[in-house]
N, C-alpha and C positions, 0 to 999 in steps of 0.2 A: 946454568939457570935459563939460557934461552928455550932449551926445547920445553921445559916445564912451563915457561910464560907463553910459548907459543899454544902448549896443549889448553891452558887456562883461556886463553883469547880465542881459542877454537870453539869454546862452549858457547861464546857470544855469537849469534846468528848473524849479528849486523857487520861484524868487522872480518868475517871468513866470507871470501870472495868464493863462489860456487864454481868447482870444478868439474869440467865436463867428463861425463863418463866415458871410457874408452870404448871404441866401437870395436865389438866381438869379430866381426867379420875381416875389418881391416887388420887386427892382431893375428887372426889365424893365417890371413894372406902372407903377412910378414915372417911368419914362423916357417912356411912352406916353401917360399919364394928366397929366402936368404938367411945370414946367419944374423942372430941377434945377441947382442950381447947386453944381459942382464948386470946391473950394478946397484948397489945399495949406498951409493953415494949421494942420492939426490937428499936433498934437505927433507927432513922430518916434516916441516911445515907443508911442502909441497903435494906430500901425497896423504891423500884422505881413505882412513881405513874405513871398512865397511860399519863398524861399530860407531865410528864418529858420526856418519851418514845416518844412521837409525837413530842415534841421539838428537841430531839436529831436527829431523824430522818431529821428533816428539815433542821437542821444545817448542816449534813452530805450532803444533796442534794444541798445546797448553796455553800458548799465548793467545791463540784465537778463542779459545774457550773463556780465557779469563777476560779478554776484551767483551767478549757477548756478554758475560755475566754483569760486567761494570756499565756497558749501556742500558741493560734491563734493570739494573738498579737505578740507574739515573733518570730512567723514564719514570719508575715508580715514585722516586723522590718527587720529581716535577709534578706529577699528577697529583701528589698529597698536597702542593701549594698552590694549587689551582682554586676555583670558586668553591665554596661549602655550599652543598646542594643536599638538601634532604636525602635523595637517592643516591647509593653508594656508586663511585665511579667505574666506568666499564673497564673490564680487564684489558690489559696490553699485550699483545704478543708480538713478541720480537724474532724474527726469523733472519737468519744470517743467509746472504745469497752466495757465500763462497762455498764451496764444496771442502768439507773437512776432510783431510786426507786420513786415511785409516792405516797406520802404521801396525807391523803383525804383532809388535810388543807394544801396547798402550800404556802410557804413563800418565794419562788425563787425571788432573785432580777433578775429582766431584763434589761439587758443593753438597754439605751433609745437610742443608735444610735450604728450600726456596724462600727467599724473604717475601712475606705477605704484609703489604702496607695497608692496615686499616684506618680510615680517618677517626682520629681521636675526637676530634671536635664535633659536639652534638649540638646541632643549631637550637637555640631557644626559642620557641614561639611564644610571643608575648601574648598575654591572657586578653581575651577580647574586652574591648570597653564597652561596658552596658551604659547606655545613655541615661540619664535621669528620666523617672518616670514623667510623664506629661499629664500635668493634672487635668482630671477629669471636669469638663465644663457641664453643669446639668442642662440637659434640653431645655430650652425657654419654650414654653407652649407658645404658639402663635396667639397674638392679642385680636380676640374676635372683633370684629365691626361691631362699631356701637348702634345697636339697633334703636331705631326710632320708637317711642313709645305708641301704644296703638291710639288711633284718633279717638278722643271720647265719644262716647255715643251721643247724638243729638237728643237734648231734654226739652226742646221747645222750638215753636216754629211761629212764622211771622204772618200775621194778616194786614193788608193796608186797605183803607177805604177806596172805593172807586175814583175821588178825587184827587187821591194821592196825598192827601194831608195828613190825616190822622192814620197811626199803624201802632200795632201792639203784638206782643209775643205771647203766646199760649202753650201749655203742656203737650208734648205728644201723645197722641192719643185722644185729644179733644178735638172737637169740630167746632167751625164757625158756619152760621145759615146766615147770609146776608137777606135782608130785606128792602124792597123798593117802597117807595112812597114819597110824601112831601119831601122828607129828609131820608138821609141814608142812615140804616140802622142794620144791626149785626147780633145776632143771638147766639151765646157760646154754650155748648151743651159739653159735659164731661165724658170721661170714658163709659159710662153706663147710658149715655144719651140723655140724661136730666140735663133740664135748664138750669144753667148756675149764675150766668151774666147776662147783661145786655148794654150795649153800646151804642150812640148815634153820633152824627156830625152833619154841621150845615144845615140845622133846622132853626125854624123861629122858637122863641119861648115864652112861656107863660106860666101861671100858677098863682095860687095863694098860699097863706101863711098865716100863723098865728103864736102866741107865747106858749113857750115849753119850758120844760126844765129836762136839761140835757146832760147825759153821762157820757165822757168820752172814754173809751177802753183803750184804743191804740190810736196813733196817728203818725204821719210821715211826708215829708215833701217829695213831690213827684218831681225828679230832676229836668224832665223834658217839656215841662209845660207851665207856661205863664198865659193869663188872659190878655185880652187888647189893651187895660190898663196898666199891665207890667206886675199883676199881683200874683204870688205864687200860688201853685195849685198844691192842694195836700190830699194824701189820703186818710181816711178816718173809719173807725169802727166805734159806734156809738148807739145810744139808746135816748130817744125823746120820748117825754110824758106831757100830753097836752095838760093846760091848766085851764079849767073853765068855772063859771059860777052858776049852778043849776037854774033852771028856768023857774021864775016866782021867787028864787031868794034876795034877801036884802042886798043892796049893794056894797055893803059893808062884810058880806058873809065871806069866809075862806075858800079860796079856789080848790077845786077837786081835781086831782089828777089821774089822768086815765092810765091803763096798763102801758107799760114799756114798748115803744115800737122801735125795733132794731133796725139800723141801716149800715151798710159798709159801700162807701162810695168814692167819688173825689169831688171836692168843693174849693172853693178860694178860702184861704185861711180864715177870713172874718167869719164865714158861715159855720165854723167849726169847733166854736167856744163853747167851754163847758158852762153848766149853771142855767139859772132863769134868763131866758132869750128867746130870739124869735126860731121859728121854725126853720126857717132861710130856705134854700134851693140847690140842689146839685147842678143847675144848668150854669154853664162856664162859657161866656163869650170869647169866641176866637175870629180869626181874619175872617173865615168862611162862613160864619154864622155859630150858633150855640152848640156846644157838644155837652154829651153826658155820659157816664159810666157808673154803673151800678151792680150789686150783686143781689141776686133774685133769692129771696127767701121764700118758703113754703106759704102761699096765701091763706091756704086752709089751716095753719098751725099758727094761731094767736094767741099768746107772742111766740116768736120764733124759738126763744129760750125760755124754759120753766122758770129760772131763776136767774140773777145776775152771775152766780157761781157757776151755772151752765155754761153762760156765754163765755166767762173768762177759761173754763176749761176746753172750749171749743177752740180757743187762739193757738193752743198747743197741737193742733190736729194737723194732718198732710194737707188735706184740702184748704184749710185757711191759708197756710204758706202758698199754696199753688194761687189763689185767688189774688192774695196780697202782691205776689211778685207779677202778676198779668196787669192789675192796675197801676202799679208803679212804672210798668215799662211803656207807659202811653207816651208819645211823641208827636210833635207837630212839626211840619215843614213846609 
């Protein structure tokens, strides 16, 4: 059994010690120079046949090929456990640095297929997160700066007498014509140039009067005037009718009334009583002397109004309102 065991052990390249090949020149020299005794008594394990040497080289070549295949498979498997990328891993080429012996009779096992490792893990890309829609805030129109209302157009202007005491307001478009004399006077003209009122300040007073029957159509207190006695001054529109007994009639004869005489002026309150009274006066005593203010009616038109109804209708006109406002504006300082 020893020769068989030795043959089996000879198959393993790791257990057989290499035997140096005989030198051909040295063997030829020995043959020619002397007698050589050949013997077959050398143990079989010590003699390596040509067939055994060929088999050993083929086994070494096969082992090298199997080792290279194992290394390649290990590299591919290790690459498969690496980081998962969306791009495929680059190919790895393994080249052996040892020279592969090429025996005359090749028994090298050839792999039937080259293992190709394809990553089976497909990375899952998360769906993009869509942010909630931002609510659209309606554009707010800028708040315009508050505009100041236009200044109202002036509707009146003021006149003051030269001594600085009496003043009044009159409509725009009208005019005042001052007059010099023993007293200060001023004639007021409307927009057509017609004389519509007369006023005076600081003059001496006089006059006469008599019994009349008075009809008062309108009256109002002037806020800026009182006489020297503290009596209130009033605006009034009224008509006086003089009462008299005709010449030569008996004393007990009924008095006769003249046509109405219309007036529009300023007076103290006691001089503007309705009914049968004295004619009174429109002169008002102020600290600087007497003053008066009256509307001018057409002297050629007597009476100024044909009937009391016509006088009342005139009270609704713009001219009446302007004249009344002017007289009520008089003040003293």
